[in-house]
N, C-alpha and C positions, 0 to 999 in steps of 0.2 A: 426522494432525490430533489436536488435544487435546480433541475433544468439545465440551462446552458452554463451555469457557473458552479459546477461541481467543485468541491473543495478537496485538494490533495495534500496530504501531509508527507513531506519529503524529509527523510532522516538519513544523515550521513555525517561523519565526523570530519570530512574534507569539505571546507567551504566552497572550493571550486566546483566540486561535484554538485553540491546543493544549488549553487548558482546556475550551472549548466542545465540541470533538470528543471529548476524553477523557471528559467528563461523560456525554455521550450514549452513547458506546460502553459505558462501565461500567454504565449504566442498563439496557443490553440484554445484560448478562452477559459482556462481553468483558474480557479483561485488557489494560491499556493501558501501553505503554512510550513515552516521549517523547524526542525529540531536537530540537535547535533550529537545526541547519544540516546541510548535505550530508555533511560529513566525519563528524560525530557520528552521523548516520544510518547511514553505511556501517559504522562500528565497532559500533554497537548491533545492526544487522541480522546481522552475523557472529556476535556474541556470544549474542544471545537467540533467533535463528532465529524471527522472527515468522511468523505465518500469513498476514499481509497488511501492506502498508505504505501509509499515506496520506501523500502527499509533496507539499509546496508547491513551486512552481517558483522564485519570486523570493526568494532568500535571499542574504545576504552570503557571500562566499567561493565555495564550490561550489554551483551552483544545482541545483534538483531534477531537471532533465532530465539533467544530467551524472551526478548520483548514481544515477538510474534506469539509465542506460547501464552504469555500473560494476556495479550490482547484477546486471544481466543477464549481464555478462561473467564474473562469478566463479562457479565451480561451487557453492560453498556457499550462494549466495543467488539463483541464476539462476531457480529455480522459484517464488520468492515473488511473488505478484501485487502490483502497484502501482496505486493510484488516484492520479492527479495532480490537485492542486488549484491553480488559478491565477486571478489577477485578469484575465488576458487572455482575451478571448472570441473566437470565430470559428473558421473552418475551419483556419487555419494553426496556431493553438495546439493544436487537437485532433490535427492531423497530426503536429506535433512531438512530442506526448506519445506517440502510437502508435509513431512512429519510434524513440523512446527506449526503448520496451519496456513502456509502461504498458498495463494491461488495461482501464482506464476513466479518465474525465476528468470533472472538475466545475469550474465557474467560481464564483469568489467574487463576491458573497455566495452561499452555498449553503444549502440546506435540510438541517438535521440529519436529518430523517426520510428524505429522499432518499439521504443518505450511508449511513444504516443499511441501507436497502433494497439499495443497491449492494453493501455489505459482505457482507450475508447471501447475495446471489445469487452473488457471486464465490467466497466460501468454500464454498458448496454445490457449485458447479461444480468447484472444486479438490478437494473431498472425493470427488466422483464420479470425477474423472480419476485420482486416486491409487488409488481402490478398483478401478477397471478395470485399472490396471497390475498391481496385486497379484494379480488373479484371471485374468490371461491364461494361456492354455495354453502351457506352456514348449515344447511340440512345434511350436507354430505358427511 
């Protein structure tokens, strides 16, 4: 982890949504990288190795669930946590997000404060997990 300046990749085909999320994340000390479709998200995730991805589902070309599945399948991006954003509500949308490999899920419209809370929680858990792996007894 990068300490206080964790890098978040924000992916949405709506520029206003990317700007809203980016503004709120930057206000809370995060570095923000943006992409506007699934393919661009995959390329940027490989290149910048973000600490977390906020990924919209409904996008032209490759949708967010497909992008999430590909992120999970590739060794260089498999451990990057993903929060899915979608206009679809309900149990099936949540189950599809989990099946694609997302660690969390939010429906649009969403609360920026709730998003920041989820980002903090997920990054803290990821830091604890990576820390416990580094401190494991090699004889175990």
